[in-house]
Each structure stands twice: as C-alpha cells, then as structure tokens.
N, C-alpha and C positions, 0 to 999 in steps of 0.2 A: 546532214548527217554524218558524211565522211570528214567535214571539217571538224566537227565536234570530237570525233574519234581521235583525229590527229592532234587536236588541242589537248585532249585528256592524255594522249601518249606522250606529248611533250612535257606536260606538267609532271608526269610520273617520272620521266627520265631526269628532269631538273632536281626533283626531290631526292631521286637515287644518287645523283652526283653530289648533291649537298651532303647527304648522309654519309657517302663514302669519304668526302672531304674532311668531315668532321671526325670520322672514325680513324683516320690515318695517325693524327698526333698521339694516339694512346700508346704505340710502342716507343715513341720518342720520350714520352713521360716516364715510361717503365725503365728505358735506358739511363735516363737522367737519375732516377732514384737509385739504380745500381751503382752508378758512378759515384754518388755521395754516401752510400750506405757504410757505416762503420765496419771494419773487419777485424776479427781477432783469431790468432791461431794458438791453440794450447799445444805447447811442445812439452812431451812427457819422456822422462828418463825411464826405459824399461831394461836396464843393464841388470847384470846378476845380483848385484847388491840390494835391489829393491825387494829381495825375498826376506831381508832382516825383518824380525819381529821386534820391534821396539816402539810402535804407535798404538797405544791403547790396547795392547795385548795381541794386535794382529800385524800382518806384515805392511810394509810401506806400500807395496802395490795394492793391497786391498783398500787402504786408506784413500789412494789415489783414484781408484775405480769408484768408490762411494762418493767422493767429492765431485767427479766427473758427472756421474748420473744426476746428483742433485743440482749441479750447476746447468746441465743441459735443460732440465726441467724449467728453470727460472730464467733462461736466456732471453732477453727482449726480442720480439719479433723483427725488430729493425736491424739486428746485428747479424752479419754474415760470418759464421763461425766455422773454423776448420780444426783438425787435430793432427799432429805429426808427432812421430815417435822416434826415438833414437836408441839404439842397442836392442831392438825388438825382434830381429830376424836371424841374425847370424850366430850360430852356436859353437863355431871353431875358435881356435886360438891364434889364427893368423891375424896380426895386428893391422896390417894394411887393408886387409878385407873388412876387419871389424870396424875400422875408422869410416868406412863408407856407408855403415849401417844406419841409415835414416830414411824413413819413408812416410808418406802422407796417408794417414789412416782414414781421414775423412776430409774431402775437399772444402775449401772456403767458399761457402755458398749459404742459400737459404737453408735453415736447419730443419732436418727430418729427425726428430728426436729419437724415434725407434731405431732407425738405421745406425745413427751415431752410437746409441748405447750398445747395440749388438756388436759393433765394431770394437768398442772399449772392452767388452766382456771376453773378447778372444785374446787379450794381451797376457803374456806370460814372461816374467823376467828372464832374460836370455843372456846379453852380451856385453859390448863394450860402452863406453861413454863419449861418443864423438859429439860433443856440444858445439864446437866450432862449425863443423859442417853442417850440423842441423840448423843453426842459426842462418847461415847463408841461404840454405833451401828455403827456410821459413819466410826469409825476406822476399824471396822470389815468388813464394805462394801468395803473398799480400801485395804484390806489385799492381799498380794499375788503380785508377780511381782517385777521388779527392777527398774521401771520408777519412775519419781517424783510423790508424792502424796500429795494432799492438799485438806483441808476442808475449805470452805468459809461459815462461820456462819453469818447470818443475823438475828438480833433480836432487839426489841424495849424495851426490859425490862430485869431485872435480874432473875435469876433462882428462881423458886418458890417451888423447891423439895429438900431443904436441909434436912438433913445434908450432902447429896451427893454434895460436892463443886465442881463446874465445874472447878475451878482452880486446884484442887487436881486432878481431872480427866486428865485435860491436862498435868500436870506434870507425872502422870502415863503413858500416852501415849508417852510422850517424853522419859521417861526412859526406854521404850522398845527398843529404839535405831533403830527404823524402818524408819526413815527418813521422818515422816509425819509433814507437817507444817499446823498450823490452823491460818487463817486470820479472823478477826471479823469486822463487821460493825454494828455500833449502829445507829438506826433510831430515830432522835430526842431524844438522851439518856439524862437521868438525871445523876447525879454525881455517884450514886451507881452502875447503869448499866454501865458507862463508866469505872469505876474501874474495875469491873468484867471482861468485854470484854477485856480490856487492859491486865489484869493478864492472861487470856486464851491465848491470842496471844503470850505474852512475854515468857510463858512457853515453847513454842515450836519453838521460833524463827520467829514468824509471825508478822503481822502487824494489828493495830487497826485504823478504820477510822470512824469519826463522820459524819453522813449524814443528810443533812437538806433539800435537793432537789432531784427530781427524776433524773436529769441529773448526779448529783453526784453519785448516786446509780448505775446507769447503767455504767457509766465510770469506776467506781472502780471495780465493779464485773467483768466487761470485761477485764480490766488490769490484775487481779488475774488469771483468766482462761488462758488468753494468756501467762502469766508468767510460768504456769505449763508446757507449750510447749517449753519453752527455754531450751536449753541443761545446765545441772547443774552437779556439781560433788556431788555425793551421798556420805556422810560420812559413813564409815563403823564402826558398833558398836563393841566395844572391852570392855574388863574388866581387868583393870590393877591389879596387885597383891600387896600384902603387903610388898614383898620384892623382890629384882632384881632376885634372883635365880629361883623364880617361875613366873616370869613376861612374858607376850606374847610377842613374837618377831615380830616387825613391819617392813614393808617396806615403800618405799615413798607413801604417800597417806594422806588422811584426816580422822580422827578418832573421834568417840564420846564415852563418858563414863559418869559415874555419880560418884562423890566424896563427901563422907560425910563431915560434918563440921569438920575442923581441921584434917582431914585424910591425909595420904600419899598414892600415887598410883605409881607403878613402871612399865616401860616398857623397852623392850630391842631393840637395833639397831645393825645391823651388818655392821661395816665399814671397807672397804678393804683399803690397803696402797694407798695413793694418793687420797682418797676421802674425802669428807666433808659432815658432817651431819649437817642440819639446821633443828631447831625444834622450834616451837612456841606453846604456849598454852593459850587458853581463858577459864576463868571461869566466868559463869553468876550468879548473884543473883536473882533467878527467884521467890523470896519471900522476905518479910520484914527482913532485917539483921541489925545488930548493925554497926554504922559507924567505921571507921578505920579499914582496913582489907587489905590483901595482898595475892600475890600468888608467889611461888618459883618454878623455873624450873632449876634442876640441871642435868649435865652430869657427871657421875662418872664411874670408872673402876669396874670390878667385884670384886676388892679387896676393894672397898670403897674409894679409893682415888678421890677427886673431881678434874675434869678437867676443868669445866668452868660453870658458872651459870648466870641466868637471873631472875631479881625480878622486882615486881612493887607493888605499894601500892595505896589504894584508901580511900575516905573519905566519901562515900555515895552519891557522885554527879553523879556517872555513875552506870549503871546496869551490866557492863562487864569489867573485868579487865584482860589485857594480858601481856605476856612477852615472850622473845625468847632467843635463843642462837645458836652460831655456833662453830663447832669443826673441823678443818682440820687435817686430819692425815697425818704425813709425809710419803712420798714414801720410799720404801724399796729396797736395792740391792738385796734382796733375792726373787727370782722369786717365791717361794714356801711359802712366808710369809702369814700366816693365817689371816682371817679376826678378827678385834678387836670387842668384844662385849662391846657396850657403854650402860650403864643403865641410863635411864632417869626418874628422880624422880620429881613428881608434888606434891606440898604442898600447902594448902590454910589455911588462918587465919580468915575465916569468922566465925561469931557466929550468931545464930538465934535470932530474937527478941523475947520478951516475948510472949508465947502462940502460936508461929509459929512451925508447924510441921518440923521436921528435916529429914524426909523421904519422898519421895526418896531423894537421894543426890543432890548436886548442878550439873547442866549441864556443861560438860567439853568438849572442842573441842581441839584436838591435831592435828598439822599438822607436817609431818616428810617429809624431802626432802634430799635424799642421792645423791650427784652429784659429778663430778669430781673436785677435789680440785684445789687450786690456784698452780702456777708453782713452788713456794716455800713454803712449809708448815711446815719447820723445827721448826720454832718459834711459838709454839701454842698460845702463849700469844698475838702474833701480829694478830690473827684472819685472817691469810692469807695475810697480807699486804707484806710480803717478803721484796723485795728491797724498799718498800714503806718507810721504816724507814730511809734509806739513804737520799731519797728525802725530808723527814720531817727534818733531821738534816741540810741538805743544805739550806733549807728555813729558819731555825732558824739562821744558821750562817750568811746567807745574810741579814736577818733582823737586826742582831746585827751590822755587818759592816756598812748598811745604816743608822743606828741610829748614829754611830760615825761620819760618813761623815756629815750628817745633823747637828750635834752638831757642828763640826768644822766649817761648813760653816756659820752657825748662829753666832757664836762667832767672825768670820772674819768680817761679815757683820756690826755687833754692833761696832766693833772696828774702821771700816772705818767710820761709821757714826759719832762717837765721835771725830775722827780726822777732819772731815770736819765741 
C-alpha cells in the first residue's frame, strides 16, 4: 500500500515538473513577439499656429484630433503605437525653454484606445515648434527591438528652434542605421514648411504629404500606421572599409551604409564554384548636390584584377542613382575547391553644393544575392548566357540569309514588272 502511494506521488511530481517545464517557454515567446512587433510614434505639432481655422471650416488642431481618434480605432493589434507632442506645454515667450517643449503623451506600447483618445482630447495649441528636439526624443522612444519603426510627423509650420536643423537631425538618425523611417505631413503648408518637411522625409526614405482636408489627414495617417504592420525586409547596417583586405564579409541580404562625397567603400563576398553573385547599389543625394554625378560598382579579385563593373550617371533630375552587376563563377572539377573572395567596390562622384554640410555621408543601400549559377558559366563575359551565344549567332545568320532572299525576290519582281 505504501509503495503504491509513493509511486502515485512520484508520478504526480513528474507530471507537475513536466507541466512547469512546458509552461516556462511562454514568457520567452511573448518577449520575442515584443521584440519583433512594429512600432509607430505619431509626433504632433501643438504650437499656437494650430489654432488657425482653415481646414474644412475648423481649426487645424480639431482636424488632427479627429484624425487621431479614427486612426486609433483602426490601428492593427500587432502595432505598438505611441504619441509625442511638440509645443504643447510651455505658454511663455522664452525661446530656450520653448525649444525644449516636447513630451510623450502616450508611450509606445500595446494600444489602450480609450486611454490614448483621452490623452489626445486634452491637447490645446500652445507654444513653439521644436521639430528637431522632438525627432531626437521620438527616435529614443522607438529604440530597441527588430521590428519596423516609423515616425509620423504632423506639423503646420517649420521648426522655430534653429540652429538645430531638423533635416540634419533626420540625417543623423538615418546614419545610425537603425532602420527608422520618418514620414511627414504638412497641414496647409507654405513653401518653407513644405521644403523642410520634404527634406526630413527624404533623409530617411520616408514620404511627404501635403494636407488640405480632414479626410486626407485621416486617410494618410491611417495608411502609414497600417504600412508599419506590413512585413518588410529590414536592412542591416554595415560599415565598408577603405580597402578590400579589411572589408566586412557579406552574405545574401540588404545592407545600408554611409559614404562620404567622392569616397570608396569596400565589401567582401564569398562565392563557391558554380555560384553567381548579384549585387546592386543605390546612393541617394539627401541634400543639395552639384549636377553631373555618378556611381561605380566594381567586382575585383583579392589581387585587384577587375572582373566586372556597373556604372550609372545622373544630371540632377533624380535624387537616387543605382547600378548593379552579376558575376557567375564557373564550376570546378575539384570537389575541394575553395570559395573565391570577390571584393565589391562602391565609388561615387557626388559633390556638395556651396554651404552644404558633407557629414554624415550619403545614404548607401547595397543588395547582395549569392545564388546557384547558370548551367554553363565558363564564359564570365557572357554573364551566364552560356549556349545563348549560339542562339544569338544562329539568329544573326538567319537574318542575313533572309535579307539575301528578300533582295533576290525583290529584284526578280522588278524584272518581271519591267518585262510586262
């Protein structure tokens, strides 16, 4: 009897231990979800100019509140959303104090819609427009985690807290390589406001939208919040070297870097026999630059011999210039053949316009894809066409023969016409 009781107790203890062991992974899974959850922070201008009545007969502030309430109702469950204000709390005229007036109205977290709406309802147009300081604080609010991060800035005027230029702030945020995008919306903007908000968005790969009506504001903010929930490929920040020997080794993926004006950046890729490396690079001029510029992407060996190159030129009509290359490595009969190190060199010929800061460097995006090569890659110059050259030759020959036949038929028809 005693043995049976001990056996039963032992079985119960074992089941309890197994149950506890199975229960422990729960918090880890929750933590993992939090780390990958997309984050959005709405940054709202609450300066005195938001009292202006020029949006569908109401104030700009009223339009913003209505848009926020509707967006909060429609925010996807997986999005961690926060709200930050600028110019909402200081009523005085001291510029130094007014330029520090930015506060987090609602923390970036799982959304409590009632609480967030209550916080928005308390806002009243008050003070200055410290856009630059607000963006710096918002970037800190979104720090941490691997999910998409987005700032949506809504303002009706340009920053009043120079010399902290919000465009420079946006470039510094982008230079950190944390994958944070800033989208901007201008409420009935003038030319200066439009230029500044466009500059902020361009610096981080975001978008700028001019808003004249309440429905436009609601729709656009909703779209940007929803976009954060879409699956995206997050670029990996890397730092190229000044020479190939010390360059970082890259695998297939999307990478971001910063390149000074006229600078060279080097990266390395390992290519096995029978594989093909495909690489493309884009360099954006996120500030005023002189016209006539270019970007060069070269693949070279460790000994400096050029394998293939891609290059592109621009004349100031576009703000991004891109080029790419492909290098198929032939297969080897040696089963123990080692991987070949291919050095990728990126060079730009941009030059800054007069009075424009050259730091941080220009944003660079590099895509690397190492895949199985074509069936015949022995002719590197063919870029993997292999037997395609035979087809090309056959087409040329067929065209030549067809031309001769057509010429003969034409002459015969003319001769018959003359005879008749």
